[in-house]
N, C-alpha and C positions, 0 to 999 in steps of 0.2 A: 482603494486598490484591493482586488480580490486576494484572498489567502489561498495559496496552493493547497490542494488536498494532501493528506498524509498517505504515503504508500504503505499499505499494511503487509503486502506480500507480492513477490514477483516469482512466477513459475514459468520455466521454459516448457512449452507444450509441443513444439516441433522444431527440428533442426535439419538443415541441409548443408552442403558445402558452402553456399553463399548466404543463406538466410536462417534466422532464428525467430520463431514466433513465441511471444511471451503473453501470459495472462497477468494482468496487473489488478490487484485488489486495492481500491482507494476509499478513503473516508474524507468527505468534503467538510468544510467548516461548519455547515449546518447539521452535521451528523449523518447525512445520507451516505450509504455505502454502495458502491458500484464496482463491477468487474469489467475491465476493458481488455481488448486484445490489441497487440501491436506487432509490427515487423520491427524487431530491435535493430538499433544502430550498432554496427560493428565496424571495426577498422578506424581509419583516420579521415574519412570523408572522401569526397571526389571533386574533380574539377571539370569544367566545360570551357572550351577555349574559343573565343571569337577572334580569329587571326585575320588581320586587315593588311592587305598588301599595299604597295606604293600607289597603285591605281584606284584605291578605295574599293576593292573587292573583298568580300569575306570568303574564306576558304571553307567549303562544305565537304563532307565526306558522304559517300553512299555506303551504307552499312546494313547488314542483315539484322533485322529486329525480330527475334524469335517469338516475342510476345504477340506480334501481329502476323508472323510468318510471311514477311515480305521485306524487300529492300526499301530503305527510306533515306532521304537526305537529312543530315543533321550536322551539328558541330562536333569536332573532335572532343572526346571526353574520356575520363578514366579515373581509377582509384588513386588516392594519395598513398604512396608506399611508406612503410616505416622509415623514419629518418628524413623524409621530404617535407617541405612546406608546400603550400598550394602553388606558388609560382614555379618552383622547381619541378613539381609534378606536371604542371601545365606545359612547360617547355618539353619535358620528356614525352608526354602523350602526343603533343603536336608533331614531334619528330617521328614517333612510331606510327601514327595514324595518317598523317598528311605529308610526311617527308620534308618538313620545314622546321627550322629553329627560329627563335625570335630574340632580337637584341633588347627589346623593351617589353616588359610584362607588368601589368597592374591589375589588382583586384577591383572588380566592379561591384559585386554584391554576392552574398551567400543566399542561396535559395533552398526552400524545402518543397517537397511534393507530398500532398496528403498527410500533413502533420498530425492529424487526429489518429492516424493508423500507422505512421512510419516515422522513425527518428532520423531518416537519411537527410544529409545536407550536401549540396553541391555548390562550389565556389565558382562564379563566373569570372573568367580572366580574359582581359583584352591583350592580344599580342600584336606588336608592330615591329617594323624593322626585320622583315622575314628574309631568311636565306635558306637555300637548299641544304638539308641535312636529314638523313634517314637513319633511324635506329630500329633494330629488330624488336618487335613487341610480341604480344601473345595473341594477336589476331590470327584467325585461321586462313585468311586470304588478304591480299593487298587491297586496300580500299581505293575506289575511284575518288579523285579530288576534283571538285568543281568550283570554279571562281564565280562568285555571284556579285553583281554590282550593289553596293549599299544603297545607291539611289533608286534601286528597283526592288526593294524588299516587299512591297505590297504584292507584286506578282509572285514572289517566292511564298509568301504567307497564304496565297490562294491555291497553291498546288496541293494535290492529294497526297503526294509523297513527302511532304514537309509538314509534319503534324505534332512534333514533340513540343509540348508546352514550355518546357524549360528553355529550349533553343529559341523559341519565338520570343519569350520574355528577355532572354539574353540579348538578342539582336535589337529589340526595342531600346533597351538600356544603353547598349553600345552606340547605336545611332544617335540617341539623345545626348550622350556624353560628347561625341565628336562634334555634333552641331553646336553645343554650348561652347566648346573649346574654340571653334571657328569664329563664333560671335565675339568671344573675348579677345581673340587675336586681332580681328578686324577693328574692334573698338579701341585697342591700344596702339594700332599701327598709325604712324604719322600720315597725314594726307599727302597723296602724290600731287606734285605741282607741275 
């Protein structure tokens, strides 16, 4: 098992309202010293919600992505506020961004993106038992909600306006989870006569 390097020094080199860049001086177990930069993790993390309706559609939102300067389809997501856990934050974000609450929420997996450079984590949450409920959020405009059949994810994945890696990974995991549950249910169901 590798030994984690010693952190010799952490220096904040840039800071904005949302981000802090840090320089990390490390000494590895073999004596080699290196300086790395990272986008520091701040706050309590984030959630991404795969909301599945009774007809086995996933709720997508169309959101402006300033990094790409275009509107993209994605899953509802947002930061976990102080005092919230991932499931509470997921239900709040779903209400704010898609106009639905969920009776049943469960954690699927915590994901990272570019962990060599960022400490950010996002928790994928599956939401079921959806009901209309809108909360006002911090979005500058109401987002369009699109229902997409889980049975047709391959077509969604091929679209140019659906490209966020975390959302693609989340939907693969949720589809696999639901398929496994169906197989288990079918295997335990008594034969119809």
